[in-house]
VMD Tcl script that draws the C-alpha trace (Angstrom):
set ca {
  {123.94 125.43 122.41}
  {124.59 125.58 118.69}
  {122.92 128.80 117.53}
  {124.40 132.28 117.52}
  {122.74 134.89 119.72}
  {120.83 136.67 116.93}
  {119.19 133.39 115.84}
  {117.69 132.51 119.22}
  {113.97 132.26 119.94}
  {111.81 131.33 122.92}
  {112.63 127.62 122.40}
  {116.27 128.16 123.36}
  {116.62 127.03 126.98}
  {119.15 129.76 127.89}
  {116.96 132.58 126.56}
  {113.82 130.98 127.97}
  {115.40 130.86 131.43}
  {116.39 134.52 131.26}
  {112.91 135.61 130.18}
  {111.29 133.57 132.95}
  {113.21 135.65 135.50}
  {110.23 137.97 135.24}
  {107.83 136.66 137.93}
  {104.75 138.02 136.15}
  {105.65 136.37 132.84}
  {106.44 133.12 134.63}
  {103.18 133.28 136.58}
  {101.17 133.93 133.42}
  {102.88 131.07 131.60}
  {101.97 128.64 134.39}
  {98.37 129.89 134.31}
  {98.21 129.35 130.55}
  {99.65 125.82 130.85}
  {97.67 124.68 133.90}
  {94.52 126.71 133.24}
  {94.26 127.68 136.91}
  {94.86 131.03 138.64}
  {98.15 131.39 140.51}
  {98.43 134.12 143.14}
  {102.14 134.71 142.64}
  {105.45 133.02 142.00}
  {108.42 133.32 144.30}
  {112.14 133.31 143.58}
  {112.29 132.33 139.93}
  {115.59 130.51 139.38}
  {116.87 129.82 135.88}
  {119.42 127.08 135.31}
  {119.08 125.87 138.92}
  {121.53 123.07 139.69}
  {120.65 120.33 142.17}
  {123.71 118.38 143.26}
  {122.86 116.06 146.15}
  {126.28 114.43 146.54}
  {129.60 114.06 144.78}
  {128.71 110.56 143.63}
  {125.22 111.39 142.36}
  {124.47 112.73 138.92}
  {123.56 116.41 139.23}
  {120.67 117.98 137.36}
  {120.34 121.48 135.91}
  {116.77 122.78 135.71}
  {115.78 125.43 133.17}
  {113.28 127.30 135.38}
  {112.46 126.44 139.00}
  {109.82 128.42 140.91}
  {107.48 128.19 143.88}
  {104.01 129.75 144.07}
  {103.87 130.53 147.79}
  {101.12 127.93 148.21}
  {103.25 124.84 148.90}
  {103.73 124.04 145.18}
  {106.95 124.02 143.18}
  {107.34 123.99 139.40}
  {110.17 122.90 137.14}
  {109.71 124.14 133.57}
  {111.99 122.66 130.89}
  {112.33 123.74 127.27}
  {113.06 120.64 125.18}
  {114.03 120.83 121.50}
  {115.70 117.44 121.02}
  {113.54 114.31 121.01}
  {114.97 111.65 123.30}
  {113.53 108.23 124.06}
  {114.47 108.58 127.73}
  {112.48 111.79 128.30}
  {109.88 110.13 130.59}
  {112.65 108.68 132.77}
  {114.41 112.04 132.81}
  {111.20 113.56 134.17}
  {111.20 110.86 136.85}
  {114.81 111.64 137.76}
  {114.12 115.38 137.93}
  {111.13 114.70 140.16}
  {113.25 112.61 142.54}
  {116.04 115.18 142.67}
  {113.56 117.96 143.40}
  {112.08 115.92 146.26}
  {115.53 115.27 147.71}
  {116.33 118.97 147.61}
  {113.03 119.87 149.27}
  {113.27 117.68 152.35}
  {116.04 117.62 154.91}
  {117.28 114.40 156.49}
  {114.93 113.27 159.27}
  {112.01 115.49 158.26}
  {108.56 113.89 157.80}
  {107.48 113.09 154.25}
  {104.44 115.34 154.51}
  {106.83 118.27 154.23}
  {107.26 117.44 150.54}
  {105.68 120.09 148.33}
  {103.14 119.47 145.61}
  {105.23 119.54 142.44}
  {104.95 119.87 138.67}
  {107.63 118.86 136.17}
  {106.71 120.48 132.86}
  {108.47 119.82 129.55}
  {107.70 122.26 126.73}
  {108.60 120.19 123.66}
  {108.98 121.35 120.06}
  {107.98 117.80 119.03}
  {105.40 115.14 119.92}
  {107.03 113.11 122.70}
  {104.40 110.34 122.56}
  {103.27 110.40 118.94}
  {99.54 110.71 119.68}
  {99.11 114.24 118.26}
  {97.94 115.68 121.58}
  {99.01 119.19 122.55}
  {99.19 118.28 126.23}
  {100.04 115.00 127.95}
  {99.42 115.03 131.72}
  {100.54 112.18 133.96}
  {99.63 111.47 137.58}
  {99.97 108.28 139.63}
  {96.67 106.36 139.65}
  {95.59 102.95 140.92}
  {95.20 100.32 138.19}
  {92.69 98.20 140.09}
  {90.40 100.91 141.47}
  {89.07 103.43 138.98}
  {89.69 107.11 139.78}
  {91.80 106.32 142.86}
  {94.85 108.63 142.88}
  {97.98 107.74 144.80}
  {97.92 111.18 146.39}
  {101.66 111.84 146.17}
  {100.89 115.27 144.61}
  {103.37 114.84 141.75}
  {102.45 115.86 138.22}
  {104.35 115.51 134.95}
  {103.20 117.46 131.91}
  {104.58 117.26 128.38}
  {103.51 119.98 125.94}
  {103.72 119.43 122.19}
  {104.26 122.51 120.02}
  {103.21 120.46 116.99}
  {99.99 119.18 118.61}
  {96.61 119.18 116.93}
  {94.39 118.98 120.02}
  {91.20 121.00 119.91}
  {90.50 120.73 123.63}
  {93.11 123.28 124.72}
  {92.57 126.95 125.47}
  {93.20 129.53 122.72}
  {95.96 131.01 124.90}
  {97.80 127.69 125.22}
  {97.38 126.98 121.52}
  {98.85 130.40 120.67}
  {101.76 129.83 123.05}
  {102.58 126.44 121.56}
  {102.43 127.90 118.06}
  {104.85 130.59 119.21}
  {107.24 127.93 120.54}
  {107.00 126.35 117.08}
  {108.05 129.70 115.57}
  {104.71 131.29 114.67}
  {103.87 134.74 116.01}
  {100.23 135.72 116.65}
  {98.15 138.57 118.05}
  {97.59 136.73 121.33}
  {98.37 139.22 124.16}
  {100.56 136.81 126.11}
  {102.49 135.76 123.00}
  {103.11 139.43 122.20}
  {104.43 139.94 125.75}
  {106.77 136.97 125.33}
  {107.97 138.16 121.94}
  {108.69 141.64 123.31}
  {110.61 139.98 126.15}
  {112.63 137.95 123.63}
  {113.50 141.10 121.68}
  {114.47 142.92 124.88}
  {116.54 139.98 126.11}
  {118.48 139.77 122.85}
  {119.42 143.43 123.30}
  {120.89 142.65 126.72}
  {124.64 142.81 126.19}
  {125.47 141.06 129.46}
  {123.27 138.07 128.56}
  {124.72 137.97 125.07}
  {128.26 137.77 126.48}
  {127.18 135.11 128.97}
  {125.60 133.03 126.22}
  {128.60 133.32 123.91}
  {130.93 132.38 126.78}
  {128.85 129.28 127.48}
  {128.73 128.51 123.77}
  {132.52 128.65 123.50}
  {132.92 126.59 126.68}
  {130.58 123.89 125.39}
  {132.41 123.76 122.09}
  {135.72 123.44 123.93}
  {134.30 120.68 126.15}
  {133.01 118.85 123.12}
  {136.41 119.03 121.45}
  {138.01 117.86 124.70}
  {135.57 114.97 124.77}
  {136.54 114.03 121.24}
  {140.19 113.97 122.24}
  {139.46 111.94 125.37}
  {137.37 109.52 123.36}
  {140.22 109.00 120.90}
  {142.71 108.58 123.78}
  {140.51 106.06 125.59}
  {140.01 104.24 122.33}
  {143.77 103.84 121.91}
  {144.62 103.09 125.55}
  {141.77 100.86 126.73}
  {140.09 99.59 123.63}
  {137.83 101.48 121.29}
  {134.64 100.42 123.07}
  {135.37 102.70 126.07}
  {136.12 105.52 123.69}
  {132.86 105.04 121.82}
  {130.81 105.03 125.03}
  {132.63 108.08 126.44}
  {132.00 110.04 123.26}
  {128.33 109.04 123.06}
  {127.77 109.94 126.72}
  {129.18 113.39 126.08}
  {126.79 113.85 123.17}
  {123.89 112.79 125.40}
  {125.02 115.16 128.13}
  {124.63 118.06 125.68}
  {121.23 116.69 124.56}
  {122.46 116.16 121.03}
  {120.27 114.24 118.61}
  {121.37 110.82 117.35}
  {122.07 112.37 113.96}
  {124.44 114.92 115.55}
  {126.04 112.17 117.65}
  {126.60 110.16 114.47}
  {128.57 113.05 112.99}
  {130.58 113.35 116.21}
  {131.54 109.66 116.04}
  {132.59 110.01 112.42}
  {134.71 113.03 113.34}
  {136.22 111.61 116.54}
  {137.15 108.18 115.19}
  {137.49 108.86 111.47}
  {134.73 106.30 110.91}
  {132.71 105.67 107.78}
  {128.96 106.34 107.78}
  {128.19 102.63 108.13}
  {130.72 102.07 110.93}
  {129.55 105.11 112.90}
  {125.92 104.05 112.54}
  {126.74 100.55 113.79}
  {128.58 102.00 116.82}
  {125.69 104.34 117.60}
  {123.09 101.59 117.36}
  {125.14 99.33 119.60}
  {126.09 101.75 122.38}
  {123.45 104.53 122.46}
  {121.16 102.83 125.01}
  {124.11 101.48 127.02}
  {125.42 105.02 127.45}
  {122.16 106.47 128.81}
}
mol new
graphics top color blue
foreach p $ca { graphics top sphere $p radius 0.5 }
foreach p [lrange $ca 0 end-1] q [lrange $ca 1 end] { graphics top cylinder $p $q radius 0.2 }
display resetview
């Protein structure tokens, strides 16, 4: 969260979650992405937190819905390119499964599930607008595993021609380009209406201030750990905090320079050395 309320667009995860509270908008978005009819969606939840145990890393989902037909969907808005995005999708999938099934229940109670990342960038560098992944057998052609899990990564910068006009218009809107597409116009009207919601504005600004305070606290803790236990622990603690807030490596570099009064070269060396270790 770095933008002020008036600057936000559909690609902001907070605003996106609020807009997807509307079951009809959420249903239509899923239909545009999956190109299949969906009867209805049930209980849209924005910013759903799954916390299995005190020792496990919790996960906060942008939009989590069910369609009433034994299928659940997690829709994530992603604006920062991260090399671990595929593994994050795997972790989200596992956490969703754990939340769906109670201890001792048979595995066939697990729902069909989709983890969908709407990216403002090309996560795989192949210029596709949509990347869909399912588990398939390597040795036997066209033999699916049948675990009913799907992971989809959308690319707002994609150049694919084999996508529907509606999906193309939606992705262009995520990239910041308005069109006359009926669904895009509905979304844009919802964005305008949401930004006039004073309660949501206060909630966003409160979260923005809290995140800034946490980041400053993390800087202080990183400096303290660096003095008390060696600077390596401080570096890793600071980098982990940056990753927690989905900051880019460039932003994390600036944080390291600020937290440890490092030169550009020193901060870059620290980032290169500890970025992957901290993930």
